[in-house]
C-alpha positions as CSV (number, residue, x, y, z in Angstrom):
1,M,88.7,115.5,102.1
2,Y,89.0,112.0,103.5
3,S,91.4,109.3,102.3
4,N,91.9,105.7,103.2
5,C,95.6,105.7,102.5
6,L,96.3,106.9,106.0
7,F,94.5,103.9,107.5
8,E,96.5,101.6,105.2
9,A,99.7,103.3,106.2
10,I,98.8,103.0,109.9
11,K,98.0,99.3,109.5
12,A,101.5,98.8,107.9
13,K,103.1,100.7,110.8
14,I,101.3,98.5,113.4
15,K,102.6,95.4,111.6
16,D,106.2,96.6,111.5
17,P,106.7,99.7,113.7
18,K,110.5,99.8,113.5
19,N,110.8,99.6,109.7
20,V,107.8,101.5,108.4
21,H,107.8,105.2,108.0
22,I,104.6,107.2,107.1
23,F,104.7,110.6,105.3
24,K,102.2,113.0,103.8
25,L,102.6,113.9,100.1
26,P,102.1,117.4,98.7
27,K,98.6,118.1,97.5
28,N,99.6,118.2,93.8
29,F,100.4,114.5,94.0
30,G,97.1,113.3,95.5
31,G,94.9,115.7,93.6
32,S,92.5,117.5,95.9
33,E,92.7,114.9,98.6
34,I,95.4,114.5,101.2
35,H,97.5,111.4,100.3
36,F,99.9,109.4,102.5
37,M,102.6,106.9,101.6
38,W,104.8,104.7,103.6
39,Y,108.3,103.4,103.2
40,N,109.5,100.0,104.3
41,E,113.2,99.8,105.2
42,V,113.3,96.1,104.8
43,T,112.0,96.0,101.2
44,H,113.4,99.4,100.3
45,K,110.0,100.2,98.6
46,Y,107.4,102.9,98.9
47,Y,103.8,101.9,99.1
48,H,100.5,103.7,98.7
49,S,96.9,102.8,98.7
50,K,94.7,103.2,95.6
51,V,91.0,102.8,95.2
52,S,90.3,99.6,93.2
53,N,87.2,101.0,91.6
54,N,85.5,104.4,91.2
55,K,81.8,103.4,91.5
56,W,81.5,105.7,94.6
57,L,81.8,108.8,92.3
58,K,78.2,108.4,91.2
59,L,76.7,108.0,94.7
60,N,74.9,110.8,96.7
61,P,77.1,112.5,99.4
62,L,76.0,110.3,102.3
63,K,76.5,107.1,100.5
64,K,79.8,108.4,99.1
65,A,81.1,109.1,102.6
66,I,80.0,105.6,103.8
67,Y,81.4,103.9,100.7
68,K,84.8,105.7,101.0
69,L,85.1,104.3,104.6
70,W,84.8,100.7,103.4
71,H,85.9,100.6,99.8
72,D,88.3,98.1,98.4
73,Q,92.0,99.2,98.4
74,K,94.9,98.1,96.3
75,I,98.3,98.5,97.8
76,K,100.7,99.8,95.0
77,E,104.4,99.2,95.3
78,V,106.8,101.9,94.0
79,D,110.6,101.6,94.0
80,E,112.7,104.4,95.2
81,A,114.0,105.6,91.8
82,F,110.5,105.9,90.5
83,F,109.3,107.7,93.6
84,N,112.2,110.2,93.5
85,A,111.4,110.9,89.8
86,L,107.7,111.3,90.6
87,I,108.2,113.8,93.4
């Protein structure tokens, strides 16, 4: 299944290639979709992308795929202690 979090992680890596590290999370964290997070060494924070609304859930398959390519994203910041407890 497709996920925009990879694009958001790549954008962060392009902005700061030396300090940003991208990694893939286990499937049980992202549900049925592949999920990526990134770590910024400067801020010592983990980040991930989250859909800001779920109106795409009610669309037909073609519109759902198109909407998921361009939907609004929220970048969520997670500190290291919370991330370690989560994983």
